N, C-alpha and C positions, 0 to 999 in steps of 0.2 A: 058494513058501510065502508066505502073507500076512504082511505086517509089521504091527507095532503102529503106532499113529499118535500124533502129537503136535500140540497146538494151542497157538498163541501168540496172545494177545488182550489188549486192554485190558479189555474186559468184554463180556458177552453178555446181550442183553435179549430177553424174550418178552412181546409186547404184551398179548394176551388170547386167549381161545379163538376169538373171531371174527376175530382179526387174524393175519397171517402171523408165523412165528417171526422174531425179530430178534436179531442178534448185534451187540454193541456193541464197536466198534473191535477186531475180531479175525476170525479165520477158523478153520474146522474142516477137517481133512484126515483122511479115513478110507480104509483100504485097499480096502474092498469097496463104496464108493459110498454107504454108509448115512448119511453125514453130509456136508452141503454148506454152503458159505458162504451165509448169508442176510443180510437187511438189518440193519445195526448200529444200536443205539440206546443212547445214553449221556447222562446229565445231569452237567454239571460246573458247580459253584457256587464262587464265590470272594468272600470278604469279610474285610477286616482281616488279611490274611496267612494265611488258612486256606482251603485248597482241598478240596472234597469231590467225589468221584466216586461216582455211583450207576449201577450196571448190574446185569444179571442173567446169571449163569452158567447156561447152558441144558444140560439133560440131554437128549441127542438121539441117536437111532440105536440099532442093535443091536450092542453091543460089551461088552467086559469091562474096558476100561481107557480112561479119559478124563482129560486134564489140560490145564492152561494155565500159561504163564509170561508175565508181562507186565512191562514196564519202568515204574518209578515215579520221580517227580522228587524224592521225599524219603521218609524213614522214616515210616510211618503213626503217628499218635497214637491212632487207634482203627480197628477193623474190626468192624462190626456188621451185623446183618441190615437190609437197606434197606427202603424203603417198598413196601407191597404193591401199590399202584395208581398211584404217582407217574408212572412212565413212560407208562402208559396215559392218565393225565389230561393229560400234556403233549402226547401225540400228538393227543388230542381237541382241546386248546386251539389247536393249530397246524394242524389239519386238521378244520375244523368239519364236519358232517353228524351178653437178656443173654448174651454169648458164653462158650462153654466151651473150654478148651484141650485140644487133641488131640496125639497123638504123630505124629512123622514116619514115613512108610511104611517107609523103610529108613535105616540109618545112612549118613551121608555119607562119601564116601571121603576119604582124605588129600589135602590141597591143595585142598579144595572150599570153597565159599562159607560164610560165617558165618551161622548161623541167628539171626535177630533176634526174630521173633515167631511164635507158632503159635496158630491159632484154628480151632475147628470150628464151622461154622454149617450146620445141617440135615445134609445128607449130604456137605458139602464140607469137606475138610481143607485149610486155608490156611496157608502158610508164607511169611514175609517173609525174604529172604536178601540178603546184601551180599557183593560180591566183584568181581574182575576178570572179563573175558570168559571166559578159560579156566577160572577157578574156578566161574563160574556153570554152564558146560557140564559140568564134572566133577560138580558137585552134582546137576544134572538127570539125567545118565546113571546116577549112583549111587543115584538115588531113583526109578527106574522110568520115566523119560522117554527114549524113543528119538527122537533128533533127526535130522530130515532135514537135508540139506546146506543148504537155504535157511534153515531155522529156526536152525541153528547159526550161519550167517553173520549173521543178524539179531541174535542175542544178543551176538555179539562186537562188532558195531558199536555197539549201544545201550549196552553197558557202558562205552564210551569217554565217553559223555555223562553217565551216572549209574550208580553201582554197585548201585543198589537195584532188586530185582525181587520180584514177588509170584508164588508158585507155588500153584496151586489144583488139587486132584484130587478127583474124586468117589469116595466109598466106594460102589461100585456095589451091594454087598449092602445097605447102609443105604438107598440110593436106592430099591431095589426094595421094601424093607420099608416105606418111606414111600409106596409106590405112585406114585412119580414116573414119568410117562409121557414119551414122545418129545415134545420141545418145552417141557416144564416147566422153569421157571427158578427159581434161588435168588437173590433180589436181595441185593447186597452194597454197603454204604456204606463207602467208604474215606476217612478224614479225614487230611489232611497239612498241615504248615505250609510255605507257598511264597510267594515274592515276587510271583508272578502266575500266571495260568492256564497250564497246559501240558497238551497232549493229543497222544500219539503217534498218528499216522495212517498212516505208511508200513507199520506192522505189519499193516494191512489188505490190503496189496497182495500177494496170493498169485498165483503164476504161472498165467496162463491163465484167471483168474477176474475178473469185473468187480468194482470196488470200490464198494460201496453202503453208506451210513451216514446216520443221523440223529443230530445232535448238538445238545443243548439246553444253553444257558448261562444261569445266574442270576448277575447282576453288579450292582454298585452304580450303574452308569451304562450308557447305550446302548453297543453295540459297533459298530465301524465297519470297513469293508473297506480304508480308506486313510487316510493322514494328512490329506489335503485335506478329506475328509468330516468327520473329527474336528475339524479346525481351525475349520470354519464351522458345525458342528453339523448337517450335511446327513444325512438318513436314508440308510442303506445297504441298505434293504430292496429286494429284487429285483436286487441287484448281485452280480457274481462276485468272489471273492477273487482279487486279481491273481496272475498266473502259476500259477493252479490251475484248469485247465479242469474244469468240472463241479462245482466247489465254490462253492455259492451261499448267500448270506444271504437266506433266504426269508421270514422273519417276525420281527417284533419288537414288543413292547408293554411298558408299565409293568404291574407286577403288579396284577391286578384283585382285588377283594374275594372273588369266588367262587373264583378260582384259588388265592388265598392260603389260604382256608379248606380247600380240598380237599387241598392239598399239606401244610400244616402240621399237619393232623390225622392224617396217615398215620403208620405205624409208624416211630419214630426220625427223624421229619422235622420236629420242633419248632423246629429251627434256621432254617427258611425265614423270610426277612424280608419284611414287607409292602411295603417300598419298593424291592424289587428290580426289575430289568429282565429280561424273558425274551427270549432270542434263539434262533432256530431256524436251524441251518445244515444243508444237505443236500449230500451228496457222491455223485455218480454219475459215475464216471470209469473209464477203462481202467487196468489194472494198471501199465503202464510209466510213466504220468504221475504216479502218487502216490509221490513219493520224499521227502516232507517230513513234518515234525511241525509242530504249531501252538502258538503262544503268543499271549497277549493282554496288551498293555502296560497300564500304569497309566492311560493315557489312553483305554483301550478300543479300541485299534487292533489288528487281527489281523495277526500276523507269521508267516511261514513260514520254516523253515530245513531244510536237508538232515538227514535222520534220522541220529542219532548226535551231533548238536550238544547240548552241555550244556543241560538243560531251562531253566535260568534265564538262559541266553544267547540264547534264541530271540527274546524280545521286549526284549532289552537296548538295541537301537538305537531311539531315539525322537526322530529329527530332524524339525523342522517343515518341511512341504512348501510353505508359502506364507508371505509376510511376516507377522511378528508384530504389525505396526502395524495390521493389519485388525481391525475391531471384533469382539469376542466377544459373540455374541448369545445370549439365553436359549434353552435347549432347548425344542423344541415350537413355536417361531415359524417362519415361512417364511424361514429364514436366507438362502438363496441369493438369493431375490428382494429381500430387504431390503438385502443387500450390493450388489447391482446398482443398486438405487435410490440408495444412498448414493454409489456411485462415479459414476453418471450425474449426480447432483446436483452433486457436486464438480467434474466436468468442465464442466457447464453454467455453474456459478458462475465458473469460471476463464475460460471463453470470453466470458461476458458482461462480466466485469471488463476483460479485455484489449480487447474490442471497444469498450467504453465509453471507455476511454482513447484509442483511435485516433480515435473520433468527436470527442472533445474537442480533439485535436490538429488535426484537419481543420477544425473550426469556427474555431479560433484562427488558422490560416493563411489562411482565407478572409476574415477581417475586414480592412477597409482600415486602413492604419496611421494612428494618431492624430497630427496635426500641430499642435503648439502655435502 
């Protein structure tokens, strides 16, 4: 007998009718092969202690039940419909060529998680819940989610790091009434107060499937793959995140006027800042290698930690990798070359000075003594 299926994701994105379906930080599992993991696409923005996730929960496959449960670093301050074309516009940039409240599906069982928020967006019923790992599992099973062993294990581990989860479920009758087709997505914008960016990535690693994701960041400063690069201001474009095979920083630029116009004029996207930096990271890895989640420190350095680490502890360690006495140069200058010139000049000056002193001593010793 075919089993129902369960999906655990951060978010799901669909780029356009001309582009392939894209799932943001998550995976789909179906009993009859009608739903498969596709490329993930997510935008994460952070400014002044506020983090925003933008992704699209996709309606895919021939089924009667579809849902997601995703870990969050904090209780959302708002959940609204996201931009209609923002993810597509970001894809193009990096690859040139009012909510109503709905009811929970079923009453939660005793000992289950606490329901914090309920929102209905298009055909999606969204619930924010808080609880321990077993409480989250109890709530999920009591509300129509049948959990595979792997998914249950993920929930129990993630709950050690943060007790906050978002559960999303399609009202399939409403989806059909709205003529949603396979691959159609509902963009969702989640806003939270956090100390720094946090993105769960291990949740993408489903057994036997490749892990593929596109991750866009909007930040106040450039993002770096190492402390050394951040210290000297060296660009990390075309570099790999340390200890993460297949996880690369592929593109970075300061917000351009045209990009700012296109993003800020999209639905519910007026918060986009004209002075932001855009960073694009791509993840193409095998499932066993993706065992981590990601944080970005206040200095803009990417940190990885084993999944289940408390979200705000992922980027908590910010030790300097090179001596602090080295000069801090303005961003945008050829920093590495400048520092090499400074160091070579200092070494040359030292050698010249010591050599000059030796020459003076030799001249003094070569002169005949003066006899009165």
